[in-house]
C-alpha positions in Angstrom: 189.4 196.3 163.7 188.9 197.0 167.3 189.5 194.6 170.1 185.9 194.9 171.1 184.8 193.7 167.6 187.3 190.8 167.7 185.9 189.8 171.2 182.3 189.8 169.9 183.3 187.7 166.9 185.2 185.2 169.1 182.2 185.0 171.3 179.9 184.3 168.3 182.4 181.7 167.0 182.4 180.0 170.4 178.6 180.0 170.5 178.4 178.5 167.0 180.9 175.8 167.8 179.0 174.8 171.0 175.8 174.8 169.0 177.2 172.6 166.3 178.7 170.2 168.9 175.2 169.9 170.5 173.7 169.2 167.1 176.4 166.6 166.3 175.6 164.8 169.5 171.9 164.8 168.7 172.5 163.5 165.2 174.7 160.7 166.5 171.9 159.7 169.0 169.4 159.7 166.2 171.7 157.7 164.0 172.0 155.2 166.8 168.2 155.0 167.2 167.8 154.4 163.5 170.4 151.5 163.7 168.6 150.0 166.6 165.2 150.2 164.9 166.6 148.7 161.7 168.0 145.8 163.8 164.7 145.2 165.6 162.8 145.3 162.3 165.3 142.7 160.9 164.8 140.5 163.9 161.0 140.7 163.7 161.1 140.0 159.9 163.3 137.0 160.4 161.0 135.7 163.2 157.9 136.2 161.0 159.6 134.5 158.1 160.6 131.5 160.1 157.3 130.9 161.9 154.7 128.8 160.2 151.6 130.6 159.1 148.1 129.7 160.4 147.3 128.0 157.1 150.5 125.9 157.4 149.6 124.9 160.9 146.1 123.8 159.9 147.1 121.7 156.9 147.5 118.5 158.9 144.8 115.8 158.5 144.8 115.1 162.2 141.7 116.0 164.3 142.1 118.0 167.4 142.5 115.9 170.6 139.0 116.5 171.8 137.3 114.5 169.0 
């Protein structure tokens, strides 16, 4: 195998390694975004589950103050 062929293969290898590294970084960023979205959804679900519903708020026998 000639040195020229080896050089081309090494260049191709280097390019592939850079490309994979860039993809890895992108995948890590996307994984972080997924984790942040899951956490936000969890916070919103918890908040929705702990707040009284409109029906629960209106079940009192009291009249509004303006009556």
